[in-house]
N, C-alpha and C positions, 0 to 999 in steps of 0.2 A: 643486223648481225649482232649474236652474244659473242660476251669474251668474256671470263675469268681469269683474274690476278691472284697472286698472293704475295702477301707483306707480313715480315718475320723482322721482331727486332732482337729475337735468342732466348724470349722471355714469353713473347706473346706473337702471337700473328694469326693472321685472317687471308681469307678468302673473297672475294667482292665477284660477282656478277654484273654486268654491265649486259645494257640493252641501247644500242645504238649511243653508243657513249654518256648514257647515262642510270648509276649506282641504282638494281635492280634488289641486291639483298647478300647477304654476308651470313659468311659462317666463322664464328672466331674459336683460338683455341688458345689452350695453355702448355705450355712445356713441360713433361711431368719427369724430370730426369733429361738424359740423351736418348731416348729409344723409344718416349709413350708421348702420347698428346693427349691429351685432352679439350675432347670439343664441349666449348661451355654455351653456346649461342646460337642458333640458326634461324632468321627473318628475313622477309622478303618483304620488301615495299607492297602496299596495299592493291598497287594501280601493276604491279604485277602476280600477282598470286594469280596459281592457277593454270600456271604455264610450266610447273615444273621443274625451281630457279635452287626448290629447298633440294632437291632431291639432286641437282646438280653439281649444287654444292658441297654435299657431303660425296661423292663419289669422286671428285677432285679432291677430299679429300683422303678417302681411301686410295687413289691414284696415289697420290706423292705419302702415303702413309709406304705401302706396298716396294712404290719404286727406290725410297730407302732405310728399307727392313723397320721400321716402327710400325709401334703397338699402338692401335686407337680403345682411349676410356670415352665413350660416349655417355655425358651427364646433359647434356641437351635433349630431352625429352625428344623434338622435334628426330634426330639421330637418335636418337636409343629407337623409337617406332621403324627407322629406316633397314638398322639391323634385326632387331626381330624378327623383320619382315623378307631382307635380304638376305636368306641365309648362302650364301656363292662369297656374300663379303666378312664372313665370321671370321676366317683366315687371317686378320687384323685388329679383332681382338686382341685388348689384354684381361 
């Protein structure tokens, strides 16, 4: 079973993806004011690579941004490539 959880302290946060209750990866972000998130890092543990978890993490961030009327600044190279590749999520770009 795959599950994604969000942690946020008001300044920074992260989405953590679990497979069978084991941390498989995470995407970290920093708040830029009250309406923007900077995605600064996305990483998947080596043993979980190739399962699409990095994409799931970025898309979870996109869904969060859409639901909360936020914009995203993708500084993380992986997140930036994901936005460049999938134009349908470009509406949340800052």
